C-alpha positions as CSV (number, residue, x, y, z in Angstrom):
1,M,135.8,91.7,113.6
2,E,132.5,93.7,113.3
3,T,132.7,96.9,111.3
4,I,130.5,99.9,112.1
5,R,130.3,102.4,109.3
6,I,130.0,106.1,110.2
7,T,129.3,108.6,107.4
8,G,129.6,112.4,107.4
9,V,130.7,115.3,105.3
10,P,134.5,115.9,105.0
11,E,134.2,119.2,107.0
12,H,135.5,120.6,110.2
13,F,132.4,119.9,112.2
14,N,133.2,116.2,112.1
15,F,136.7,116.5,113.5
16,P,135.6,114.8,116.8
17,W,134.5,111.8,114.8
18,Q,137.9,111.6,113.2
19,Q,139.4,111.5,116.7
20,L,137.0,108.8,117.8
21,V,137.8,106.6,114.7
22,K,141.5,107.2,115.2
23,K,141.2,106.0,118.8
24,Q,139.3,102.8,118.0
25,P,138.0,102.3,121.5
26,F,136.2,99.0,120.9
27,L,138.8,96.8,119.3
28,E,139.0,94.7,122.4
29,D,135.3,93.9,121.8
30,E,136.1,93.0,118.2
31,V,134.4,96.2,116.8
32,E,136.2,98.5,114.3
33,L,134.8,101.9,113.6
34,V,135.2,103.1,110.0
35,W,134.7,106.7,108.9
36,E,133.3,107.3,105.4
37,N,133.4,110.8,103.8
38,E,130.3,111.8,101.9
39,P,131.0,115.0,100.0
40,R,127.5,115.0,98.4
41,G,126.0,115.9,101.7
42,S,122.9,115.0,103.7
43,G,120.7,113.8,100.9
44,A,123.2,111.1,100.0
45,M,123.5,110.1,103.7
46,N,119.8,109.8,104.0
47,S,119.9,107.4,101.1
48,A,122.7,105.4,102.8
49,I,120.7,105.2,106.0
50,R,117.7,104.0,104.1
51,T,119.6,101.2,102.3
52,G,121.8,100.2,105.2
53,A,124.9,101.3,103.3
54,T,125.9,103.0,106.6
55,D,125.2,102.4,110.2
56,L,125.5,105.9,111.5
57,A,125.4,109.3,109.7
58,I,125.9,112.9,110.8
59,V,123.1,114.6,108.9
60,L,121.7,118.1,108.7
61,T,118.6,118.3,111.0
62,E,116.2,119.6,108.4
63,S,117.3,117.2,105.7
64,F,116.8,114.1,107.9
65,L,113.5,115.3,109.2
66,K,112.1,115.7,105.7
67,D,113.4,112.3,104.7
68,K,112.1,110.7,107.9
69,V,108.6,112.0,107.2
70,E,109.0,110.5,103.7
71,G,109.7,107.0,105.2
72,N,113.3,106.8,106.3
73,P,113.5,104.0,108.8
74,G,116.5,105.6,110.7
75,K,116.1,107.6,113.9
76,I,117.9,110.4,115.6
77,I,119.9,109.3,118.7
78,G,121.2,112.7,119.6
79,Y,122.7,115.9,118.3
80,H,126.3,116.2,117.1
81,V,126.3,120.0,116.8
82,K,123.8,122.1,118.6
83,S,124.6,125.6,117.2
84,P,123.1,126.8,114.0
85,L,124.8,126.2,110.6
86,V,125.7,129.5,108.9
87,W,125.2,129.0,105.2
88,G,127.1,131.4,102.9
89,I,125.1,132.6,99.8
90,H,127.6,132.4,97.0
91,V,127.8,133.5,93.4
92,P,130.6,133.2,90.8
93,G,133.4,135.5,91.6
94,A,133.3,137.4,88.3
95,C,129.5,137.5,87.7
96,E,127.4,140.7,87.7
97,V,125.3,139.9,90.8
98,Q,125.7,142.7,93.3
99,S,123.0,141.9,95.9
100,L,120.7,139.1,97.0
101,N,117.8,140.7,95.0
102,D,119.7,140.0,91.8
103,L,119.3,136.3,92.6
104,K,115.5,136.4,92.7
105,N,115.2,134.7,89.3
106,A,118.5,132.9,89.2
107,P,119.0,129.2,89.5
108,F,120.2,127.7,92.8
109,L,122.8,125.0,92.7
110,V,122.0,122.0,95.0
111,S,123.9,118.9,95.8
112,R,120.7,116.9,95.4
113,M,117.0,117.4,96.0
114,G,116.2,117.1,99.7
115,S,119.7,118.2,100.7
116,G,120.4,121.0,103.0
117,S,121.5,123.3,100.1
118,H,118.0,122.6,98.5
119,L,115.9,123.1,101.7
120,M,117.8,126.3,102.7
121,A,117.1,127.9,99.4
122,Y,113.4,127.8,100.4
123,L,114.1,129.4,103.7
124,L,116.1,132.1,101.9
125,A,113.2,132.7,99.6
126,K,110.8,133.0,102.5
127,R,113.1,135.4,104.3
128,E,113.5,137.6,101.2
129,S,109.8,137.4,100.3
130,W,110.3,135.6,97.0
131,D,107.8,133.2,95.6
132,P,109.3,129.8,96.7
133,N,107.4,128.1,93.8
134,S,109.5,130.1,91.3
135,L,112.8,128.7,92.5
136,D,114.8,126.9,89.8
137,F,117.4,124.2,90.8
138,D,120.4,122.7,89.1
139,I,121.8,119.5,90.7
140,I,125.6,119.6,90.9
141,S,126.3,116.7,93.4
142,N,129.0,118.4,95.6
143,L,131.2,121.3,96.1
144,D,133.4,120.4,93.1
145,G,130.2,120.5,91.0
146,A,129.5,124.0,92.1
147,I,133.0,125.1,91.3
148,N,132.6,123.7,87.8
149,S,129.2,125.3,87.3
150,F,130.5,128.7,88.4
151,K,133.2,128.8,85.6
152,D,130.7,130.4,83.2
153,N,130.3,133.3,85.6
154,K,126.5,133.5,84.9
155,A,124.1,134.6,87.7
156,K,123.4,131.6,89.9
157,A,123.5,130.9,93.6
158,F,125.0,128.2,95.8
159,L,124.4,127.8,99.5
160,W,127.1,126.0,101.5
161,E,128.7,126.2,104.9
162,K,130.6,129.6,104.9
163,Y,133.9,128.4,106.4
164,T,134.1,125.4,104.1
165,T,133.9,127.7,101.1
166,K,136.0,130.5,102.6
167,P,139.2,129.5,100.7
168,L,137.2,129.7,97.5
169,V,135.9,133.1,98.4
170,D,139.4,134.3,99.3
171,S,140.7,133.1,96.0
172,G,138.0,134.9,94.0
173,I,136.4,131.7,92.6
174,F,133.3,132.3,94.8
175,R,131.8,135.6,96.0
176,R,129.7,135.6,99.1
177,V,126.7,138.0,98.9
178,G,125.0,137.1,102.1
179,E,124.4,134.5,104.8
180,I,121.5,132.6,106.3
181,P,121.7,130.6,109.5
182,T,119.5,127.6,110.3
183,P,116.9,128.4,113.0
184,W,117.6,125.1,114.7
185,P,120.6,123.0,115.9
186,C,122.4,121.9,112.7
187,F,123.7,118.3,112.9
188,V,121.9,115.2,114.2
189,I,123.4,111.7,114.7
190,V,121.2,109.2,112.8
191,A,121.3,105.5,113.3
192,S,120.0,103.0,110.7
193,G,117.0,100.9,111.4
194,Q,119.1,97.8,111.4
195,M,121.7,99.3,113.8
196,L,118.9,100.2,116.2
197,K,117.4,96.8,116.1
198,E,120.6,94.7,116.4
199,N,123.2,96.9,118.1
200,K,121.5,99.3,120.5
201,E,124.0,98.6,123.3
202,L,127.0,99.3,121.0
203,L,125.2,102.5,119.8
204,H,125.0,103.7,123.3
205,K,128.7,103.1,123.9
206,I,129.6,105.0,120.7
207,Q,127.3,107.8,121.7
208,K,129.0,108.1,125.1
209,E,132.5,108.2,123.5
210,I,131.7,110.9,121.0
211,Y,130.1,113.0,123.7
212,R,133.2,112.6,125.8
213,I,135.3,113.9,123.0
214,N,132.9,116.7,122.3
215,K,133.0,117.7,126.0
216,T,136.8,117.8,125.8
217,L,136.6,120.1,122.8
218,M,134.0,122.4,124.4
219,E,136.2,122.7,127.5
220,D,139.3,123.7,125.6
221,K,138.4,124.9,122.1
222,Q,141.7,126.6,121.4
223,S,143.7,123.4,121.6
224,F,141.7,122.1,118.6
225,V,142.2,125.2,116.4
226,L,145.6,124.1,114.9
227,P,144.7,120.5,114.2
228,I,141.4,121.4,112.6
229,S,143.1,124.1,110.5
230,E,145.7,121.7,109.3
231,N,143.4,118.8,108.7
232,Y,140.8,120.7,106.7
233,K,143.2,123.3,105.1
234,L,141.4,126.3,106.7
235,D,143.0,129.5,107.7
236,K,143.8,129.5,111.5
237,K,141.9,132.8,112.0
238,D,138.9,131.4,110.3
239,V,138.9,128.3,112.5
240,Q,139.2,130.5,115.6
241,E,136.2,132.5,114.5
242,W,134.2,129.5,113.6
243,I,135.0,127.4,116.7
244,A,134.1,130.3,119.0
245,Q,130.5,130.2,117.8
246,T,130.1,126.4,117.5
247,S,128.6,124.3,120.2
248,W,129.0,120.5,120.1
249,A,126.5,118.3,121.9
250,I,127.8,116.7,125.1
251,D,124.7,114.6,126.0
252,E,121.9,112.9,124.2
253,E,119.1,115.4,124.9
254,V,117.0,116.4,121.8
255,P,114.2,118.6,123.0
256,D,110.8,118.0,121.4
257,L,110.5,121.8,120.8
258,D,113.5,121.6,118.4
259,I,111.9,118.9,116.4
260,N,108.5,120.5,116.3
261,T,110.0,123.9,115.3
262,T,111.8,122.3,112.3
263,L,108.8,120.3,111.2
264,D,106.7,123.5,111.4
265,A,109.1,125.3,109.1
266,L,109.1,122.4,106.6
267,L,105.3,122.3,106.6
268,N,105.0,126.0,106.2
269,L,107.4,125.9,103.2
270,G,105.4,123.0,101.7
271,L,108.3,120.7,101.8
272,I,106.5,118.0,103.8
273,N,102.8,117.2,103.9
274,K,102.4,115.8,107.4
275,R,104.2,115.8,110.7
276,L,105.4,113.0,113.0
277,A,105.5,112.9,116.8
278,P,109.0,113.4,118.2
279,E,108.9,109.9,119.6
280,E,108.6,108.5,116.1
281,I,111.8,110.4,115.1
282,I,114.0,110.1,118.2
283,E,115.4,106.9,119.7
284,K,116.4,107.2,123.4
285,L,119.3,104.8,124.1
C-alpha cells in the first residue's frame, strides 16, 4: 500500500481535504491518503516539502512563493482557496493598546520566519506607512505559543486568520484591533519535487477529486456550515459569515497575473531579491 501524505493547517479552510481523506478514493489502486495537521503554519510546510517529509501541502501563496524563490523544489499544481485570507490583527485582551498606531514599535509574534504571519506584518507596515526595517519579531511556533506570550498583557501584535482566533477574541484572551486581507488568492496546493517526478498521474487524480469536493461545497455552502462548525469548534454564525465570503478552487487554473502580483509585492517589500517566471513555479498536470 502506497501512502500519500497531505499536510495543512488544522483550520476550516481544509475541511474539503478532510472529506477527501475520509473517502479514501484510491484504495483499490493500493493508495492511501493520510492527512497531517501542521499547526505551525506555512513555514513548517515549506520545510516539509523541501525535505520530502510530505508529498502535498496546502500553503499560503505568499509564503510558498518566497520559499520557492529561495530554492524550494516543490511546485504549485493549483489553488485550494481563491478568495483572500482575512488576517486579524490581535493584541492581548487586557493590554493598553487602543489602536493600530500603538503597535508601531511593538514586537510582532510570528510562527516562524518566512511564515504568513511574518510576511503579512510587512504588508501591514507598508499599509500603515511604518518603516518595515523597524519591525521586531518574536517566534512563537503556533497559536498556542501566541496565547502563552499574550499572558503578560504587554503591547505586542499577532496576525492570524480572524475566524480561527474568534473564540479567543470572544473569551477576552485576544483583542482584535484591525484586519488586513491578502491582495491575492490565499491557499495554493504544492507538490514536492519527488511527487511531481514519480507520481504525476496520481497527483492529477487527487487534484480532480479535491476540486470535485470543492465544487460540491461551492454549490451548496449551507450544508457544510454545521459540520465545519462542529469539526473546528467555531460558532455557527461565524462559519456562516466566513463561508459566504470564501471561494474554493474548482479547477487547476493559476493565472500568471496572480503569481506576478504576489512576486511584485514581495520584491517591493524587500522579502525576495529576484523573481521567477510563472512556469518555474507552476506545474500543469
